[in-house]
C-alpha atoms as one frame of an Amber mdcrd trajectory, in Angstrom:
protein
  -0.201 -28.203  82.969  -0.631 -30.573  85.878   1.978 -33.194  86.684  -0.783
 -35.838  86.726  -3.624 -36.544  84.302  -6.630 -38.801  84.670  -7.238 -41.555
  82.104 -10.002 -39.431  80.592  -7.658 -36.447  80.170  -4.994 -38.666  78.577
  -7.524 -40.102  76.121  -8.551 -36.565  75.123  -4.938 -35.437  74.546  -3.428
 -38.549  72.957  -4.669 -41.079  70.365  -5.521 -43.799  72.898  -8.941 -44.614
  74.298  -9.956 -44.576  77.938 -10.990 -48.232  77.760  -7.649 -49.258  76.227
  -5.761 -47.527  79.057  -7.948 -49.322  81.616  -7.491 -52.671  79.862  -3.699
 -52.317  79.759  -3.632 -51.362  83.457  -5.705 -54.420  84.383  -3.124 -56.606
  82.638  -0.187 -54.892  84.374   1.001 -53.262  81.151   0.966 -49.695  79.930
   1.762 -46.429  81.610   2.413 -46.100  85.315  -0.241 -44.486  87.448  -0.781
 -43.457  91.043  -3.832 -43.886  93.209  -4.783 -40.640  94.905  -7.950 -41.201
  96.887 -10.199 -43.290  94.651  -8.822 -41.849  91.417  -6.002 -43.131  89.234
  -3.640 -40.504  87.824  -1.065 -40.997  85.099   2.232 -39.262  85.831   3.597
 -37.180  82.982   7.161 -37.758  81.876   9.459 -34.744  81.863
């Protein structure tokens, strides 16, 4: 499994919607993510 997941991949694996992840990020809350190119990736915790 990759160390990073996109918001879409997270929403498919966990009970949280893509739009909710985006909304939380716009408010400065929620999970940390990294910008790689134009895409946002959520770093998995170990």
